[in-house]
Phi, psi and omega in degrees: 000320179298321180295320179294320178297322179297319179295323185286350178294334179277123187298307171200158181259122184297327179294320176295318181299320178296319180296320179297315184285345172297328178289342176271352183303319178296344182242036186295336176300314178293322179297313180296323179296319178296322178294317178299317181294324178295322177292317180299316180296321179296325181283320186287319189309311183279356183288321183297315175301323179294321177298320179296318178300313180295322180297316181291314187285323187264334187239309184292316183296324185274349186303307184299330183272352184273158175284179187300318182296314180292326176299321179295317179295318179297320178297320178296321179293322176299315179297318180298312180296324178295317179297317178300318179297318179295318178298315178298321178296318178295317178299317180297319180297312179297318181297318179296320178299309182293325178297313179296319182292315184292318179295320177294321178297316178300314181300313181293325180290318176297318178300317179300312182294319179297316182297322177297315180296318181294317181294321176298320179295316180299319179297332182268357181291148173295152182298337180297330178296323180284338174289327185265335186250127177301141181300323179300326179295313179293325176297317179298317179298320186283334186245291189294311184294321179293323178297326178295332178294332176304325182293338177300326181269312187282325183229006187250247193298309184297313176297325178296316178299318179298317179295319179297318177298319180296317179298314180297320180295316179295315179299319179299316178296319181297314179294325179293320181288311181196103186288329179293314179297325178297316179296323178297314182293332183270003182303323180279000187298325177303324177293324178294318179297317178296314180297321180295317180296314179298320179296315181300315181295318182294313181292324179298315178296321179295320179299320179297315179298318180297315182297318178295320179293321178296317179299317179295319178297313181301313181297316182296312182295315180300314182296318186279333172290320178298320182257030184299327180298321179291318180301314182288323182297327181257017176050045183260017185301316183295318180295316181291326177295321178297319177297317179297318180300322180295313179295318181295324179295320178296321178297316179296314181298320179297318179292321179296323178299318178293318180298320179299318180298317178296319183296329179277318189295311186294320172298324177299317178298318180296322179296316180296320176298319179296320178297316178299317178296320178297318178297324177297313180293319179300315181297318180292321182293325181272346179050050186296119174065027184262142172280174181297318181293319179296322179295324179294327182268008186293324183301310180295324182293317180297317179297315181294321180292325175301317178292322178300317181298321178293320176295327182286318184281336182302308177288330180294331179300323187253359185299312182298319179297320180292326176296321177296318178299316178299316181297316178295324177295323179289322176298316178297320180294324177299317179294317181296316182291336173296322176293315181294331181271359180296121182262010178274066182235177175295105190285337182231112177263107183290169181247353184286122183220079179291156179303322177205133175286138182281315174124012174282132183235133178227128169253122186241098177051054183274129172239134185214140178221134173289320177245138187309130176068008174245080190286132175259342172234131185231112174053048183276124178222129172196164180230132173244114180287161179303131177085354180279161172244122180245131177253141178240123182233163179158168179293163175302131181087009181278349177109012183297309183292331179298325181299313182286332176293328179283331185297320179257024170062041172283339178224161172271142172268151181275322182216156177091193182210144175243129181235144171237125186053041177066014178244129178304139183299333179294340182275349180279148167296134190298318182291326177294317180299310187286329175291339181273355182241113178267131185236131170241112184266161177291317180268096187279132176247124174244139179277155174295125183152191184281166178298317182294325177295321180287328179287316184270352188054041177059033176269103184292346181285346181271117181289155182297329182299321179292323178298313181296319180298318179294321179295321178294322180298322180279341183088021182258352187300313182296320178297316181296321182293339179277348180282150175299117182089002181042246185289349179258014177293133182278119183278356180068175183297129180059022178069033187297336183275000180243156176285167181299318179295321179294321177297322179297317180294322178296320178294330178291320176299318180303316181292318182294325187299327183274003176046062185286153174285328180237126180251130179242125178243105182262099182053040190294338182248008187287338186252011183248158179283176186298319181296314179295324179296322178295320177298314181294318182297322178295318179292323179299316181302323179287320188286320188279354177296114180077009182235140179288131184221139174242122183243123173253123186211143170277325181280104184293342179293339183275356186238017182300325186273002182297144179294325173209148180243129179255125180257119180253145172211118180055039175083003181242145176281120180266321183211151172222134178169182176279173180302313182293318181298317182288324176295318181294331181290333177068028183258223186298314181295318180299322178293318176300316181297315181295317180297318183292316183285331174295319179296321179294319180297320179294320179295319180295322180293323178294320180294317181288000000 
């Protein structure tokens, strides 16, 4: 938090500001129009008080002493000046509307373009980034932080420039009309500058506290709603509520601190305005150093200066707040650009795009580590010929899932080479490579939406007939048809309305539907009951015929028919062979087999 506060001391970084405004470059017509409107508003605003001053001094004051003809002319001039003032007011109103609308439009348009770029970047990040970065952080960058950049346009830099131009324009008119009176009215301004600085610093610190408290609240609520079953199962509601109350109290205190700063600042501004107005009246009442003519014109001048002071204080009231908004927008932009500048992406996008991958896979002395120098795969080498089925077995943490993650380039390898059809995977177009590899994971993720949306991943190019055919192949069609709405049944968030086994079967349909050249089953049957496993096994037998398949399984009974079985332990290949060969060898696989079937026999005896 201290480090973040230190960063926030800098109002804004011009290099960051330039990057933000590059996103406004395609809409420079709107940007230039907003600048023109800010100049127009700055010029128009002080003209109306001056018109009122001239009307009072030149026409209203002379009216009673003039003859009938001159009174008529003076009345016409009053009407003319009044009409001019009304026209200027209408122009100012329309200009303010368009200025507010255009700056907000610019902000929202830049936010839209930035969000697209950030989301595209997130989609292209290596999976290692998601291992190291909390999902909530990336969500915040994509939504909350980008939304804060909108304020740079709608409430930040452009409005600040407009307010500064307005202040300079009003001050210029005041000095032009009467520089001595202007200096008298500005005597309390040092106190206003001090109050503004103190307010800005106080609110800025409060904003940092609020933002940190909001992040803590979001993380706590998201985590505990997701794990509500565990909280309730262990009767931990009171403890978790106490933790929530503590975080919520910090959030409230941070907001109250900001509210207190606002509550103090705005009355202080009003007091300073009142003092300036009092000095104006005092100066007028005493007619300090005025000639006879100046004294006669004093009434119009006092009225115009009263209006000038209000025009001057109006932007000053919100200037400090806008600087804070700008500062928060720049902090948010720094975070967003860190995501855009992340170079942990697929560094080489190949151009090789064959009509169909055949399915030969080679790992050639592959070494891989999620964290530098902590290798989870060590010198892994094997070959899977086209149409073969290879099974990978081993204890938890032996590196089985890492192999399939590398095959479709979810991670970079440190050493060695992976080839498909004798071509390095880096040379393939990424979408061609991944579309050719069908994956069924143990931890099935379903999106909120219908069954057909989850099977097709919202790909409208896939006809319903193919979806139904794949469901029938798996044996899920009859079950789906019994659901309310059949294939349009809403599975809810993360597939909450389906059992674990049913979610597994849907993911299997998803993989089959794309007719992959290489099929990967990562513990695909570990979470289903015996009946569902038989359905999947029957479909697998049909599917893997003539198709390259990699099966990762704890249940050794599901891999007896594999062309070769690779036994991994601590990231190293211990044995390679068929089921019979490895059993006859009496090594690592044979011990795994013996342990598993002994455990099954003991479980069966307990049940019986």
